[in-house]
C-alpha positions in Angstrom: 15.7 4.9 -27.0 15.4 1.9 -24.6 12.0 1.4 -22.9 12.1 1.4 -19.1 9.9 -1.4 -17.6 8.3 -1.2 -14.2 9.5 -3.5 -11.6 7.1 -6.4 -11.0 6.0 -4.9 -7.6 4.8 -1.7 -9.3 2.2 -3.8 -11.2 0.6 -5.0 -7.9 -2.0 -3.1 -5.8 -2.2 -4.7 -2.3 -4.8 -4.8 0.4 -4.1 -5.6 4.0 -5.9 -6.8 7.1 -7.1 -4.4 9.8 -4.4 -1.7 10.3 -1.4 -4.1 10.2 1.1 -2.2 8.0 4.1 -4.4 8.7 3.3 -6.7 5.7 2.8 -3.6 3.5 6.0 -2.0 4.5 8.0 -5.3 3.9 6.5 -5.9 0.4 7.1 -2.3 -0.6 10.7 -2.3 0.6 11.4 -5.5 -1.4 9.2 -5.0 -4.5 8.4 -1.3 -4.8 4.5 -1.5 -4.4 2.3 0.0 -7.1 -0.7 0.9 -4.9 -2.8 0.1 -1.9 -6.5 -0.6 -1.5 -8.4 0.3 1.6 -11.5 -1.7 2.6 -14.0 -1.2 5.4 -11.9 -3.6 7.6 -9.2 -1.0 7.5 -11.3 2.1 8.7 -12.4 2.7 12.4 -13.1 6.5 12.1 -12.6 9.5 9.8 -9.7 10.7 12.0 -8.0 7.2 11.7 -8.7 7.0 8.0 -6.8 10.4 7.5 -3.9 9.2 9.5 -3.8 5.8 7.7 -3.8 7.5 4.3 -1.1 9.9 5.5 1.0 7.0 6.7 0.5 4.8 3.5 1.6 7.7 1.3 
């Protein structure tokens, strides 16, 4: 049975500046991103964090 290897993008976890998701969307469309890291710089409030997580999913 052949082994299915992940695409190179699935091996990458990406962080991003502020709340600019454009680069994140572009990278995911092209390479199928493996994950996202959120830092303090991405969080403004608990409500905004919930919305951000929902959007990134």
